[in-house]
C-alpha positions in Angstrom: 83.8 122.8 95.4 85.1 124.4 98.6 86.5 122.2 101.4 87.0 124.1 104.6 88.2 122.7 107.9 89.7 124.3 111.1 89.7 127.9 112.0 89.8 130.9 109.7 92.8 132.2 111.7 95.1 129.3 111.4 93.9 127.6 108.2 92.7 130.2 105.8 94.5 128.4 103.0 91.8 125.7 103.2 89.3 128.2 101.8 90.2 127.3 98.2 89.0 125.0 95.6 90.6 121.5 96.0 91.4 120.4 92.4 92.2 116.8 91.5 93.4 117.1 87.9 94.5 119.9 85.5 91.8 120.0 82.8 94.1 121.9 80.4 96.7 119.1 80.7 94.1 116.4 80.3 92.9 118.0 77.1 96.5 118.4 75.9 97.3 114.7 76.3 94.1 113.5 74.8 93.7 115.8 71.9 97.2 117.2 71.1 99.7 114.5 72.2 97.6 111.4 71.5 95.2 112.9 68.9 92.5 110.7 70.4 89.7 111.8 68.1 91.4 109.9 65.2 89.7 106.9 66.7 86.4 108.4 65.6 87.3 107.5 62.1 87.0 103.8 63.0 83.7 101.9 63.0 84.1 100.9 66.6 84.5 104.5 68.0 82.7 106.5 65.3 80.5 108.2 67.9 83.4 109.6 69.9 84.3 112.8 68.3 86.0 115.6 70.2 82.7 117.2 71.3 81.6 113.9 72.8 84.9 113.2 74.4 85.0 116.7 76.0 81.5 116.2 77.3 82.5 112.9 78.9 85.5 114.4 80.6 83.5 117.4 81.8 80.8 115.2 83.3 83.4 113.0 85.0 85.0 116.1 86.4 81.7 117.5 87.7 80.8 114.2 89.5 84.3 113.9 91.0 84.4 117.5 92.3 80.8 117.8 93.4 80.2 114.3 94.9 83.3 112.1 95.3 85.7 114.8 96.7 83.5 116.2 99.4 83.1 112.9 101.2 86.8 111.8 100.9 87.8 113.0 104.4 84.5 112.0 106.0 84.9 108.5 104.6 88.5 108.3 105.8 87.4 109.3 109.4 84.3 107.1 109.5 86.0 104.0 107.9 84.4 100.6 107.7 82.9 98.4 110.5 82.2 94.6 110.7 79.1 93.5 112.6 77.7 90.0 112.4 79.5 89.2 109.1 78.2 92.5 107.5 80.7 95.2 106.5 79.3 98.7 106.7 81.1 101.2 104.5 81.0 105.0 104.9 77.4 106.2 104.7 78.2 108.8 102.0 79.3 106.1 99.6 75.7 104.9 99.1 74.7 108.2 97.5 77.9 108.4 95.5 77.5 104.8 94.1 73.9 105.6 93.1 75.0 108.6 91.1 77.9 106.7 89.7 75.6 103.9 88.5 73.0 106.4 87.1 75.8 107.9 85.0 76.8 104.4 83.8 80.4 105.1 84.7 81.4 101.6 85.9 81.8 99.9 82.5 82.9 102.9 80.3 85.0 100.9 77.8 83.0 97.7 77.8 80.7 96.0 75.3 77.4 97.8 75.0 75.6 94.4 74.7 76.4 93.8 78.4 75.7 97.3 79.6 79.0 99.1 78.8 79.4 102.4 77.0 81.9 101.2 74.5 84.1 104.3 74.8 87.9 104.4 74.1 90.0 103.2 77.0 92.1 106.4 76.9 89.0 108.5 77.4 87.9 106.2 80.3 91.3 106.7 81.9 90.8 110.5 81.7 87.5 110.1 83.6 89.2 107.8 86.1 91.9 110.4 86.6 89.3 112.6 88.2 87.4 109.9 90.0 90.5 108.4 91.6 92.1 111.7 92.4 88.9 112.8 94.2 88.3 109.6 96.1 90.1 106.5 95.2 89.0 104.4 98.3 85.5 104.7 96.9 86.8 103.8 93.4 88.3 100.5 94.8 84.7 99.2 95.2 84.2 100.0 91.5 87.4 98.7 90.0 87.0 95.3 91.7 83.4 94.9 90.5 84.6 95.8 87.0 87.6 93.5 87.1 85.4 90.6 88.2 83.0 91.4 85.4 85.7 91.4 82.8 86.6 87.8 83.9 83.0 86.8 83.4 82.9 88.5 80.0 86.1 87.0 78.8 85.9 83.4 80.2 82.3 82.9 81.2 79.7 80.6 79.6 76.7 82.2 78.0 74.7 81.2 81.1 77.2 82.9 83.4 77.2 86.0 81.3 73.4 86.2 81.3 73.2 85.7 85.0 75.9 88.0 86.2 77.4 90.4 83.7 74.7 93.1 83.3 74.2 93.3 87.0 77.9 93.7 87.6 78.5 96.3 84.9 75.5 98.3 86.1 76.9 98.4 89.6 73.8 96.6 91.0 76.1 93.8 92.1 79.7 94.1 93.3 82.7 92.0 92.7 86.1 91.1 94.3 89.1 89.0 93.6 89.8 86.1 96.0 93.4 85.3 95.3 95.7 85.8 98.3 95.9 83.3 101.2 97.6 83.7 104.6 100.5 81.2 104.0 100.9 81.7 100.3 101.0 85.5 100.0 102.3 86.5 96.6 103.2 82.9 95.9 99.8 82.1 94.5 100.9 78.6 93.5 101.1 77.6 97.1 97.4 78.2 97.8 95.4 75.6 99.7 91.8 76.4 98.8 90.1 73.3 97.5 87.3 72.6 95.0 85.4 69.3 94.8 83.1 68.7 91.9 79.4 67.9 92.7 77.0 65.8 90.7 75.2 68.9 89.4 78.3 70.4 87.9 78.9 72.9 90.6 81.9 72.8 93.0 82.1 72.8 96.7 84.8 75.3 97.7 86.7 75.4 101.1 89.5 77.7 102.1 90.5 81.0 103.5 91.5 84.2 101.7 93.0 87.5 103.0 93.6 91.0 101.9 90.4 91.0 99.8 89.3 94.5 98.8 85.5 94.9 99.0 85.2 91.2 99.8 82.2 92.1 101.8 80.2 95.4 101.9 76.7 96.7 102.3 76.8 98.9 99.2 75.3 96.3 96.9 72.7 93.4 97.2 75.1 90.8 95.9 78.9 90.3 95.5 80.3 88.0 92.8 83.7 86.5 93.9 86.1 85.1 91.3 88.0 82.5 93.5 91.3 80.7 92.8 91.2 77.1 94.0 92.7 73.7 93.3 90.4 71.0 92.1 90.8 67.8 94.0 93.6 65.7 92.3 95.0 68.7 90.3 98.7 69.2 90.0 100.5 71.3 92.6 101.8 74.8 91.9 100.2 77.3 89.5 99.7 74.5 86.8 96.8 73.1 88.9 94.9 76.2 89.8 91.4 76.8 88.5 89.1 79.8 88.6 85.5 79.7 90.0 82.6 82.1 90.3 81.3 82.1 93.9 78.4 84.5 94.6 77.8 85.9 98.1 74.1 85.0 97.5 73.3 82.2 95.1 71.7 83.2 91.8 68.8 81.1 90.5 68.5 80.1 86.8 65.9 82.9 86.2 68.3 85.5 87.6 66.6 86.0 90.9 68.5 85.8 94.2 68.4 82.5 96.1 70.0 81.4 99.4 73.1 83.0 101.0 76.2 81.1 100.0 78.7 79.9 102.6 81.1 82.9 102.1 81.7 84.8 105.3 83.8 87.8 106.2 85.7 87.0 109.4 87.6 90.3 109.8 88.6 93.5 108.2 92.1 95.1 108.4 93.0 98.2 110.3 95.1 100.0 107.7 97.2 103.2 107.4 95.1 104.4 104.5 92.1 103.7 102.2 89.9 103.5 105.2 86.7 103.8 103.1 87.6 100.5 101.4 87.3 97.3 103.5 90.1 94.9 103.3 88.6 91.6 104.3 89.5 88.1 105.5 87.1 85.6 103.9 86.2 82.1 104.9 84.7 79.8 102.2 82.8 76.6 103.1 83.2 76.7 106.9 79.8 75.0 107.0 80.5 72.9 104.0 77.9 74.8 101.9 80.0 77.1 99.6 79.1 76.4 96.0 80.7 77.9 92.9 80.9 77.3 89.2 84.0 76.8 87.1 85.0 80.0 85.2 87.0 79.0 82.1 88.8 75.7 81.9 90.1 73.4 84.6 93.7 74.2 85.7 93.7 77.4 83.6 92.9 79.8 86.5 96.3 81.5 86.5 96.3 82.1 82.7 92.8 83.6 83.0 94.0 85.9 85.8 97.0 87.0 83.7 94.8 88.0 80.9 93.3 90.6 83.2 96.6 91.5 84.9 97.4 94.3 82.4 94.1 96.1 83.1 94.4 95.7 86.8 98.0 96.9 87.0 97.3 99.9 84.7 94.4 100.9 87.0 96.7 100.7 90.1 99.1 103.0 88.3 96.2 105.3 87.7 95.4 105.2 91.5 98.9 106.2 92.4 99.2 108.8 89.7 95.8 110.4 90.7 97.1 110.8 94.3 100.1 112.7 92.8 98.0 114.8 90.5 95.8 115.9 93.5 98.7 116.4 95.8 100.5 118.5 93.3 97.6 120.8 92.6 96.9 121.2 96.3 100.6 122.0 96.9 100.6 124.5 94.0 97.5 126.3 95.4 99.0 126.4 98.9 102.4 127.7 97.7 100.7 130.6 95.8 98.7 131.6 98.9 101.1 130.9 101.8 103.1 134.0 102.6 106.3 133.4 104.5 109.9 134.7 104.3 111.5 137.3 102.1 112.6 137.0 98.5 116.3 136.1 98.3 116.9 139.1 96.0 115.1 141.6 98.3 118.0 143.5 100.0 115.8 145.8 102.2 115.3 144.7 105.8 111.7 145.9 105.7 111.0 144.0 102.4 107.6 142.3 102.5 107.3 138.6 102.8 106.4 136.7 99.7 104.4 133.6 98.8 106.5 130.5 99.3 106.3 129.7 95.5 109.0 132.4 95.1 111.6 130.4 97.1 114.0 128.3 95.0 113.6 125.1 97.0 109.8 125.2 96.9 110.0 125.9 93.1 112.3 122.8 92.7 109.8 120.6 94.6 106.8 121.9 92.7 108.5 121.6 89.3 109.5 118.0 90.2 105.9 117.2 91.1 104.6 118.9 88.0 106.8 117.0 85.5 106.2 113.6 87.1 102.5 114.2 87.3 102.4 115.3 83.6 104.7 112.5 82.4 102.6 109.9 84.3 99.4 111.2 82.8 100.9 110.9 79.3 102.2 107.4 79.9 98.9 106.0 81.3 96.7 107.6 78.7 99.1 106.4 76.0 98.7 102.8 77.2 95.0 103.3 77.0 95.4 104.5 73.4 97.4 101.4 72.6 94.6 99.2 74.0 92.2 101.0 71.7 94.5 100.5 68.7 94.6 96.8 69.5 90.8 96.8 69.5 90.4 98.6 66.1 93.5 97.4 64.2 92.8 95.2 61.2 96.5 94.6 60.6 97.7 91.6 62.6 101.3 92.9 62.6 100.3 96.3 63.8 98.1 94.8 66.5 100.9 92.6 67.7 103.2 95.6 67.9 100.7 97.6 70.0 100.3 94.7 72.3 104.0 94.3 72.7 104.3 97.9 73.8 101.5 97.5 76.3 103.2 94.4 77.7 106.6 96.0 78.2 105.1 99.3 79.6 102.8 97.7 82.2 105.5 97.1 84.8 106.5 100.7 84.4 102.9 102.0 84.6 102.3 100.0 87.8 105.7 99.7 89.5 107.6 102.9 88.5 104.6 105.2 88.5 103.5 104.2 92.0 107.0 104.3 93.4 107.4 107.9 92.1 103.8 108.7 93.1 104.4 108.0 96.7 107.6 110.1 96.6 105.7 113.0 95.0 102.9 112.7 97.6 105.5 112.9 100.3 106.9 116.1 98.7 103.3 117.4 98.6 103.2 117.1 102.4 106.6 118.9 102.5 105.3 122.0 100.7 102.7 122.5 103.5 105.4 122.2 106.2 103.9 121.3 109.6 100.4 121.8 108.3 101.0 119.0 105.8 101.5 116.6 108.7 98.1 117.5 110.1 94.6 116.2 109.1 93.4 119.8 108.4 94.7 119.4 104.8 94.3 116.5 102.3 98.0 115.9 101.8 98.6 113.4 104.5 95.6 111.3 103.4 96.7 111.3 99.8 100.1 110.1 101.0 98.6 107.3 103.2 96.2 106.2 100.5 99.0 106.2 97.9 101.2 103.7 99.7 99.0 100.7 99.0 99.5 101.1 95.3 103.1 100.1 95.6 102.0 96.9 97.3 98.9 95.3 95.9 98.3 93.8 92.5 101.9 92.5 92.7 104.4 94.4 94.8 106.7 96.6 92.8 109.5 94.1 93.3 107.4 91.6 91.4 106.8 94.2 88.7 110.6 94.6 88.4 111.1 90.9 88.2 108.3 90.7 85.5 110.1 93.4 83.4 113.5 91.7 83.7 112.5 88.0 83.6 109.5 88.1 81.2 109.2 91.3 79.2 112.8 91.8 78.2 113.0 88.3 76.8 109.5 88.1 75.4 109.5 86.8 71.8 113.3 87.2 71.6 113.2 90.7 72.9 110.7 92.0 70.3 108.7 93.9 72.9 111.7 95.8 74.2 112.9 96.5 70.7 109.5 97.9 69.8 109.8 100.3 72.8 113.2 101.4 71.7 112.1 102.0 68.1 109.0 104.0 69.2 111.1 106.2 71.4 113.6 106.7 68.5 110.7 108.1 66.4 110.2 110.9 69.0 113.9 111.5 69.3 114.1 111.9 65.5 111.4 114.6 65.5 113.0 116.4 68.4 116.4 116.5 66.7 114.9 118.6 63.9 113.8 121.3 66.5 116.5 123.6 67.7 115.0 124.3 71.2 115.1 120.6 72.1 117.9 119.2 69.9 120.2 118.8 72.9 117.4 117.0 74.9 117.0 114.6 72.0 120.7 113.9 72.1 120.6 113.3 75.8 117.7 110.9 75.5 119.3 109.1 72.6 122.4 108.5 74.8 120.3 107.3 77.6 118.5 104.8 75.3 121.8 103.4 74.1 122.8 103.0 77.7 119.5 101.4 78.6 119.8 98.9 75.8 123.3 98.0 76.9 122.1 97.6 80.5 119.2 95.4 79.4 121.6 93.2 77.4 123.9 92.9 80.4 121.2 91.8 82.8 119.5 89.3 80.3 123.0 87.9 79.7 123.4 87.2 83.3 120.4 85.0 84.0 122.4 81.9 84.3 123.0 80.1 87.7 126.2 81.9 88.5 124.9 85.4 88.3 121.1 85.2 88.3 121.0 86.5 91.9 123.0 89.5 91.0 120.7 90.2 88.0 117.6 90.0 90.0 119.1 92.1 92.8 119.3 94.8 90.1 115.7 94.2 88.8 114.2 97.1 90.7 117.0 99.5 89.9 116.6 98.5 86.3 112.8 99.2 86.5 113.7 102.7 87.9 116.1 103.5 85.1 113.7 102.2 82.5 111.0 104.4 84.0 113.2 107.4 84.0 113.9 106.9 80.3 110.2 106.4 79.5 109.3 109.5 81.5 112.0 111.5 79.6 110.4 110.2 76.4 106.9 111.2 77.4 108.1 114.7 78.4 110.1 115.2 75.2 107.1 114.0 73.2 105.0 116.7 75.0 107.7 119.3 74.2 107.7 118.4 70.5 103.9 118.7 70.3 104.1 122.1 72.2 106.7 123.5 69.8 104.6 122.5 66.9 101.7 124.5 68.4 103.6 127.6 69.4 103.4 129.3 66.0 99.6 129.3 66.2 99.2 130.5 69.8 96.5 133.1 70.2 96.5 133.8 73.9 99.0 134.1 76.8 97.6 131.1 78.7 98.4 128.7 75.8 101.8 130.4 75.4 102.6 129.8 79.0 101.3 126.2 78.8 103.3 125.2 75.7 106.5 126.9 77.0 106.1 125.0 80.2 106.1 121.7 78.3 109.5 122.6 76.8 110.9 123.7 80.2 109.5 120.7 82.0 111.2 118.3 79.6 114.5 120.3 79.9 114.3 120.1 83.7 113.7 116.4 83.8 116.2 115.4 81.1 118.9 117.6 82.4 118.5 116.8 86.2 117.1 113.3 86.5 118.3 111.5 83.4 122.0 112.0 84.0 121.6 110.4 87.4 119.7 107.5 85.8 122.6 107.0 83.3 125.0 106.8 86.2 122.7 104.2 87.9 122.8 102.2 84.7 126.6 102.1 85.0 126.3 100.9 88.6 124.0 98.1 87.4 126.5 97.0 84.8 129.3 96.9 87.3 127.7 93.6 88.4 128.4 94.0 92.1 127.7 90.7 93.8 127.4 91.9 97.4 123.6 91.4 97.7 123.9 87.8 96.4 127.0 86.9 98.4 126.4 88.5 101.8 125.5 85.9 104.4 122.2 86.0 106.2 124.0 86.3 109.5 125.7 89.5 108.3 122.3 91.3 108.5 122.5 91.1 112.3 119.5 91.4 114.5 120.2 88.4 116.7 
């Protein structure tokens, strides 16, 4: 698909294919690193052999490149509008949604009884790599509908499932998540939305919510809102929060649509990015007519939301990573085409100018973007595989171990990945120079869109606190120990391979340092030093992420070395050698800095905790 803007004279580099993901690398992670087709030996995934998986990825790629990508810029420029309570989304999204629903892409990994395709999560993530890289503002409409549907599937009554679920998983109806309130923000326990039980078993809901993605839109005929509220008389804080299903339009017992509910969009935000996705302020019960039904049990709303948190945070990591994937490939194409400056080793004054990819600093940036992009893909797809293994495992101990790995890796997949993704998208602008700062190229939009991934679904500071305060101490540290032992398995394989033996040693040293740092922080969660510990929560997330990224890249290198003896063509030879060199670059240039940061953390500096508020100035 060719995307061309501007004049041929000034912007000839735009006359190139805009690619959102490297298919060779997608296949490598699925089939060679994760060996995903082994799932086809289980009863649950018996239909998903390699041929089927490859077909799914190909179809997702085609839809992404031919339909989602071409309208990304148009949707960004058109944005969303609010008129008389109705939010109109970019016109092109209507066709894209129709095609998306026709392909049954919304509920790829979900139960076939409710309209899902029942495919492995790792394969669905590969498809989402393309979809989000091509147009993640459009995909925000999809992910919210899917997340709301999962809540109905997990906690709904049979009546709620029969009324809502198939319509949500088919894309006929949309969904949202009404959590955040103006005064409460991330402190969900401080919410003020109220629920009063009616004689017919429904609840009257009153309150206001903000920052609601796809809270209102004209894409679908109905929107099903999961709403967090406090039942009259319930305890304060998170212990008294319940979850309710509140449709935009009431649904009759026979499944037909009834009267509009008292759920109104009062405004949409003007944002720096994701312009094609409306971020809404929502009023519930302003006329006293908002009705909802309890989803799950009374006062168990937060625990219900936490069940879905891993999936939501993994998908946000996918959004950030997909921006990086697209930005990198755009930058790579541009660097190969953009001729500027002479090669440093060309002594002649009349030497021809060369493509900028031949300049050392450009190569450094591109290689940095490449290894982060590839490491992120491996990590996210790996978590998908772990979810699949939880679903098919018949051994309770094994299932518990897979889930422990998921739990400890989710803060990394959401927090660390999106932090690095934004940095990589910034570097993607840098490769284009001044052109990257213009709207003639996709780089600036990818950077703007990527920023939100660091903020929503729990800011990355909250992800860091989750890692330190919950995941390190979960079940007496079993989850973290499981991660350490799993990484050690890869290190052991690498130690037997001469080309990466030194890299294995470096990662082993980093792991020992990380364990020591984790022990230091968890040992300082008492009243005298807890502020110091939490001041280092985000730095600890960073060093954990660097270590995990080193693991993923070393794992890739081990797989590549095992394949090199059977290479039949130069393209595969280049690809496998690049895996080894990518691991070497990251482990030799990033990991030493990370180890130094671990030493800084363990120094226990108390400045952040002790400095007075007045010392920050500003008055």
